[in-house]
C-alpha positions as CSV (number, residue, x, y, z in Angstrom):
1,M,-45.6,-15.1,-50.3
2,R,-42.5,-15.1,-48.1
3,L,-42.2,-18.1,-45.8
4,D,-41.7,-16.0,-42.6
5,K,-44.9,-14.0,-43.4
6,Y,-46.8,-17.2,-44.2
7,L,-45.8,-18.8,-40.9
8,K,-47.1,-15.7,-39.0
9,V,-50.3,-15.3,-41.0
10,A,-51.2,-19.0,-40.7
11,R,-50.5,-18.6,-36.9
12,L,-48.0,-21.5,-36.9
13,V,-45.6,-19.1,-35.2
14,K,-46.7,-16.2,-33.0
15,R,-44.2,-13.6,-34.3
16,R,-42.6,-13.0,-37.7
17,T,-39.2,-12.4,-36.1
18,L,-39.4,-15.8,-34.5
19,A,-40.3,-17.3,-37.9
20,Q,-37.2,-15.6,-39.3
21,E,-35.0,-17.0,-36.5
22,L,-36.4,-20.5,-37.0
23,C,-35.6,-20.3,-40.8
24,N,-32.2,-18.8,-40.3
25,G,-31.4,-21.5,-37.7
26,G,-32.2,-24.3,-40.1
27,H,-35.4,-25.4,-38.3
28,V,-37.8,-25.0,-41.2
29,T,-37.8,-27.0,-44.5
30,K,-39.9,-26.6,-47.6
31,N,-40.5,-29.8,-49.5
32,G,-37.6,-31.4,-47.7
33,R,-35.0,-28.6,-48.3
34,P,-33.8,-26.0,-45.8
35,A,-35.7,-22.8,-46.3
36,K,-34.7,-19.2,-45.7
37,P,-37.2,-16.5,-44.5
38,S,-37.5,-15.1,-48.0
39,T,-38.3,-18.5,-49.6
40,R,-41.4,-18.3,-51.7
41,V,-44.3,-20.4,-50.5
42,E,-46.9,-21.8,-53.0
43,V,-50.1,-23.8,-52.6
44,G,-49.1,-27.5,-52.3
45,D,-45.8,-27.0,-50.5
46,V,-45.1,-29.1,-47.5
47,L,-43.5,-27.3,-44.6
48,E,-41.7,-28.9,-41.6
49,I,-41.1,-26.7,-38.6
50,R,-38.9,-27.9,-35.7
51,F,-39.4,-25.9,-32.5
52,G,-37.3,-27.5,-29.8
53,P,-38.5,-31.1,-29.3
54,K,-41.7,-30.5,-31.3
55,T,-42.1,-30.9,-35.1
56,V,-45.0,-29.8,-37.1
57,I,-45.5,-30.8,-40.7
58,V,-48.2,-29.0,-42.8
59,E,-49.3,-28.7,-46.4
60,V,-50.1,-25.2,-47.7
61,L,-53.7,-25.1,-48.9
62,A,-54.1,-21.3,-49.5
63,L,-52.2,-18.0,-49.2
64,A,-53.5,-14.8,-47.6
65,D,-52.0,-11.4,-46.7
66,S,-53.9,-11.6,-43.4
67,A,-56.1,-14.0,-41.5
68,D,-57.9,-13.9,-38.2
69,K,-57.9,-16.6,-35.6
70,K,-60.9,-18.4,-37.2
71,T,-59.7,-18.4,-40.8
72,A,-56.0,-19.1,-40.2
73,G,-56.6,-22.8,-39.9
74,F,-57.9,-23.0,-43.4
75,L,-54.6,-21.9,-44.9
76,Y,-52.9,-25.3,-44.2
77,R,-53.6,-28.9,-43.5
78,R,-51.7,-30.5,-40.6
79,L,-49.9,-33.7,-41.7
80,S,-48.4,-34.3,-38.2
81,G,-47.2,-32.6,-35.1
82,E,-48.6,-30.3,-32.4
83,D,-49.7,-26.7,-32.5
84,L,-46.7,-24.4,-32.1
85,A,-48.5,-21.1,-31.6
86,E,-50.2,-22.3,-28.5
87,E,-46.9,-23.0,-26.6
88,S,-44.3,-20.7,-28.1
């Protein structure tokens, strides 16, 4: 699954275009390396998202083409940081 789509489906970012902008701006890393929007995400990957002064680090637990608000939280495990989608 593409990184930009995963960030949107997991509700870490509200819009896919914002996810693309974050990736293109160098604000997202996958396993410690800068990631482009088209980077493939796999179960077990660690993603770090920097959104202004906030940083969120999550581990990918599952992949899904879509998820509602109740199930989106089961797609990842938060390792540190705050919820981006609530404030972006």
